N, C-alpha and C positions, 0 to 999 in steps of 0.2 A: 431319799426324798420322802417327806411326810405327806403322803396323799391318801385320802380316804378311798375306799373301794368305788364309791360313786364317781369320784374325780378321775380315778384310773380308767373306768369304763368310758367316761366322757372323752378322755384323751384317745382311747382306742377307737372310739366312734369316728374320729376325724380321718382315720385311714382304713378302717375295716367296716363293712356294711353287714348288719344282722349279727347272727351267732351270739345272742345276748347271754345264753346259758354258759357258753365257754368263756366269754369275757368276764362274767360274774365270778366264775370259778378261779380264774387266774388273778383277778383283782383281790379276792379274799386271800389267796395264797400269798400274794405280795404284801398285803397289809399285815398278815400274820407274821411276816418276817420283821416288819417294823415293831410290832407288838413284842415279839420275842427279844429284840435288841434292847428294849426298855426294862427287861426283867433282871433279877439278880443273877449272878453267874451260876449259882447252884441250880436255880430253876431253868435257866437257859439251856443247861446241859441236857435236861430231860425232854425238851420240846424239839421235835424234828419236823421238817416240812411235810405237808400232805401232798405227795406227788400226784400228778394229774395224767389221765390217759384220755386222748381225744379220738373219737372215731367219726369218720365222715368222708365223703368222696373227695377226690383231688380238686384243688383250686377253690376251696370254700373258705380258706383263711387260717388253717391250722398253724402253719409255719409263721405266717405274718403276725398272728396274735402273739406268739412267743417272742418273735424278733422285736416287735414294737414294744412289748412289755419290758424287755431288757434295756432297750434304748431309752425308754422313759425314765428309768431309775439309774442309768449308767452302770448296769450290772454286767459282769463278764458273761458272755453268751457264746455257745457254739451249737451248730446243728450237725448231727451225725446220722448216717444211714445205717440202720441195724443190719442190712444185708452186706455191708462192707466188712463185717467182722466174721471170723471163723473160729470154731472151737479150738482150744489149746491143743496143740499137736498137729493141727492143719496149717498149711502155708496161708498166710493172710494177716490182716491187721489184728493187733492185740486190743482187747476192749479197754485196757488201761490207758490206751492212747487218747481216749476222749477226755480223760481228766488232765493229761499233759497238755492237750490242745487248749483246754479251758484256762489253764494257768498261763499259757502263752498269750491267750486273749486278754487275760487280766493284766499281764505285764505291759502289753501294748497300751491298754486303757489307762493305766496309772502313769506310764511314761508320757503319754500325750498330755495328761493333766499337768504333770510336773513341768513339761516343756512349755505349756501355756503360761505357767507361773513365772518362768525365767525368760520368757520370750523377749522382753524389753532389753534385758542385759545381753542376751545371746545375739539379738539382732544388731545391737550397737557394735559388739565385738566382731561379728561377721562382716558388717559393713566396713569397719576399719581395715580388716584384712584385704578386702577387695579394693578399697581405696589405695592402699599401699601398692598393690599390683598395677592399678591404673596410673598412679602417680609415676611409677617407674617407666611404664609404657609410653606415657605422654610427657616425659620430662622436657622434650624439645619444645613443647608448647608453653612451658611455664614462664620462660623469659625472666623478667625482673620481679615477678610476683612472689611475695613471701610464701614459703612452703605451707604454712598454716592456712593462708587464704586460698591457695591453689587447691589444697586437699579439701577444704570446706566446700569449694565450688564443685569439685568432683563428686563429693558426697551428695550434694543437692541434685546434681544431674543423675547420679545413680538412683536416687529415690524417685525421680521423675520417670525412670525407665529409659533414659537416653542411651545407656550402654547395654541394654538387655540382650541384643543380638551380636554384640561385639565378641569375637572369639579371642581368648587370651590363653597363655600357658601358665599352669599353676600346679603346685604339688598338692595332691589331695590324698586322703586316706584310702588305702587299697583294701577294700572289704573282701575277705575270702568268700568264695562261693559255697553255698550249702550243698550237701550231698547226702544221698541215702546210703547208709551203711548196710541196711537190710531192705530188700525189695518190699515195697508196701509199708515200710516203717516210717518213722518220723524223719524229716530232713534235719541233718546235723550240721551246724556251723562250726567248723573246726577252729575258726578264729575265736569264737566265744569260749572254746574249751582251753585253747593254749594261749589266749590273749594276755593272760596275767603273766605268763612266763616269757613271752617274746615281745620286743619293742614294736610299737605300731609301725607298719610299713607305709611308705609314701610312694605315690606314683605320679610321674609327670604326665599331665594330660592337656590337650587342647580342648577348651570347653567354653561355651557361651557364658557371659557374665551372669545372666539370669539363673542358669543352672548352678554355676559356681557359688553364688550367694546361698542357694538352698543347701548345698553340701557343707559350706562353712557354718551355716546356721545350725545344721544337725550336729556338727562337731562341737561347736560352742555350747550347745544345749547339753550334750553329753558331759562336758567338763563341769557344768554347773549342777548337774543332777547327781544325787547320791544313789547309785545303783543298788546298794545294799538295802537302803530304805524302800526303794521302789519294789524290789523283789519281796521284801517282807510284807509290805502293804498288799501287793498283788496276791500273795498266797493267802493272806487273811481274807481278802475280798472274794477270792475264788471259793474258799471254804464256806464263807457265810452268806455271800450274795450270788454265787455262781448259778447259772441256769443252763442245764444240758437238755437239748431238744433231740429226742431219739425218734427219727422218722422211720416209716415203713416197718414198724414193730410187728404188724400183722404178717409180714413175709417170713418171719422166723417162728411163727406159731404153726407148728406142724404136728399136732398131737396125733398119735397113732401111725404116722408115717415113719418107716424105719429103714428105707433104702434109698439108693441113688443120691440125688442132690439134697435130699432132706436129712441126710445122716447126721449133719452137725447142727441142725437148727435148734434142737432142744439144748445141745451143748452150749450154743451161743447164749441162750437164755440163762443157763446156769452160770456162765462166765459174767454176764451183766449183773446177775443177782447180787453178788457181794458189793459191787460198786454202788448199786442203788440202796442196798441195806445200810451201807456205811462201812468203809474200810480205809486203809491208808495206802496211798500210791506214791512210790518214789519218783520224783521228778528231778530235773537238774537244779531246781530251786529248793530242793529239800523235800521231806515227807509232806504230803497233802492229804487231809482227811476229807472224805466225801459225805460224812454223816449229815451235814446241814445244807448240802447243795439241793436245789430244787430240780427234779427231773420231770420233764413233760414228754410223754410218749404219744405218738400219733400213728394212725393207719387208716386205710379205707375200710378194712374188714369186710370186703365183699364176699370172699370165700371163707376165710378163717373167722373165728369169733374171739372176742376178748377172753371168753371162757376156755379157749384152746391154749392159751399161755399156761405155763406151769403154775400151779396154785401159789407157790412162794412168791413168784414175780407179780402175779395179780394182787397179792396182799400188800405189795409195796406201792401200788397205785390205787389208793382208796377212793380217789375222786375220779369218777368217770362221766364224761360229757359227750353228747352226740351233736355233731354239727349237721345242719340240714342243707339239702340242695338249694341252690340259689333260684329265686323266683324272678318273674318279670320286674316286680317292684324293686327287688334287690339290684338288678342290673341297671335300672334307671338311676337309683341312688349312687351306684358305683360310678356311673358316667357323669353325674352332675354334682354330688354333694361331698365327695372325698377331696382332700386337700390337693392331691396331685392326680386328678382324674384323667382318664385316657383322652377325653375330648380336649382337655387343656394341653396335654402333652403333644398331641398332634397339631394343635393350633400354634404352639410356640415353635415347634419344629418347622412347620411350613412358613411361619412368619419370617424365617431366615431367608426364604426365597420370595419375599414380598407377597405372600398370599395370606389374606385375612380370612381365616376359616371360621365359619359360624354354623352351628347346628340348631335347627328349629326344635321345639318341644316334641312335635309329632315325629321328627326324624329319630330323636332319642328313644321314643316309645317303640318305633318300628325296629330299631337295632336290638332293643331289649327283648321284644317279642321273638325275633328271629333267633337270637342267642339261646333263649329258653327252649324254643322248639327244637333246635338242633341238639341241645344237651339231652332233651327228653327222648329223641328218636335215634340218637347214636350214642357214642361214648360221652358220659358226663364228665367234662373237664373243668366244671365250675367257671370261675371268673376268667380263666385263661381263654375261654371261648370268645370273649370280647376282643382279645388281641387278634385272633384269627379273622373274626368278622370285620373289625375295623381296618385291618391291613388289606383285606380283599376290597372293602368299600372304597378306600382312598388310594388304591393302586394306581389308577389313571392320573389322578391329581399329583401324586408324589412323583410319578415317572415324568410327567410333562413339565413340572416345576423346575426352576433353576437353569443354570447354563448361560445366563445373560443378565444384563442390568435392566430388568423389567420394572415398570411402575407398579404401585400397590394395586392388587386385584382382590376384590371381595368375592369369596365363593361361599354360597349358602347351601347347606345340605338339608333337604326337606324329605318328607316321607316318600314322595314320588321318586326322588333320586335314589334313596335307599332301596326301594322295591325294585327299581330297574337294574341297579348294579348288583344286587344280591339275589336276583331271580335265579341265576344259574345255580348257586349253592343251595338255595332252598329247594331246588328240584333234585339235584344229585348229591348234595352234601359233600362235594369234592373240596375239602379243605386240607387235604393231606400235605400239600406243598407248604402250608403255613404252620403246621404243627411241628414244633421243635422237639 
């Protein structure tokens, strides 16, 4: 997608409040990818992405910035925890697994795009298969009606959802279960390995028509999609557009520690280093180069510092941005100006039980004040604090709603209501039962 850095930041602003420096850095990195794609192959080979390291407290938007960025340009994206990996020689996950997971993400992405392209043909074929089953099931109702007319009527009813909950018997593809050959390793689908050699197995099942249509649609899509082309495009996209977000990188920064649990931390850094520098990883789709993938690392860096990472790894993250703790104004914006704000989420949830939930401006301000105060006086968990405060605030309303056919009731939350219902937590900060 050909977006300018300013346009990228504007899109991110719809979902993430503040953190302009971090947004600017990722927007430039993304635009540089587009610029690189317009160059000659010789020059393109020489230009590698400028990886980014984000430091800031939890809940201020580090992961969300990376996730929204990838979604914006439909790039393959995965988030990994640096603490999940252990040094070669120790039992645990292999760092190359992050690249394999990225390629799997790319395959799903490309497959979904191809499925959308063939959806009209696939839907028609799937519907015809279901109609044949319904025609056989309801042949007693056909009477003197010509087959073509009878099946056309069945198809019309199928599209209207008349048969959605009707249970029928049908032969469907039996998908082999995935299994882990190595504890902590990637899940392997034996069917995908031996599928070329063995004929597809069918299984007789009793299933609702709505679900059967979905299964048939997936089968018909697979028939129309060229899997080799999908895999080739997925590898290309993973290599050139892939984004790997490495979270909790500060937890493996243990300079000077040489014993106990810290023994393998520097080793993990050294194992991650070649992946970030650029290497070739073998996957089931063939060799994948990591040279042009964009790596975004993040951590709170409360105890460790970026300088505690090994110098070689620091050198592979030339762009460093600091995310700031959220202020009262940030909380107000999160509650009011984001596309899927918390206040809107709770309003639509409670609307299911005929409650019209409204928040006055002074109530929003009070919630923001309390959230900021608790973050400052106890653990700073960023925007996640709003979840705990809102859940506590609306506990009585959520508990008493529902369970009957009640008329529409309007409930207005004002500052007085907020202060009364949050008085307890502002005194003793007892939010533990809501912190996941």
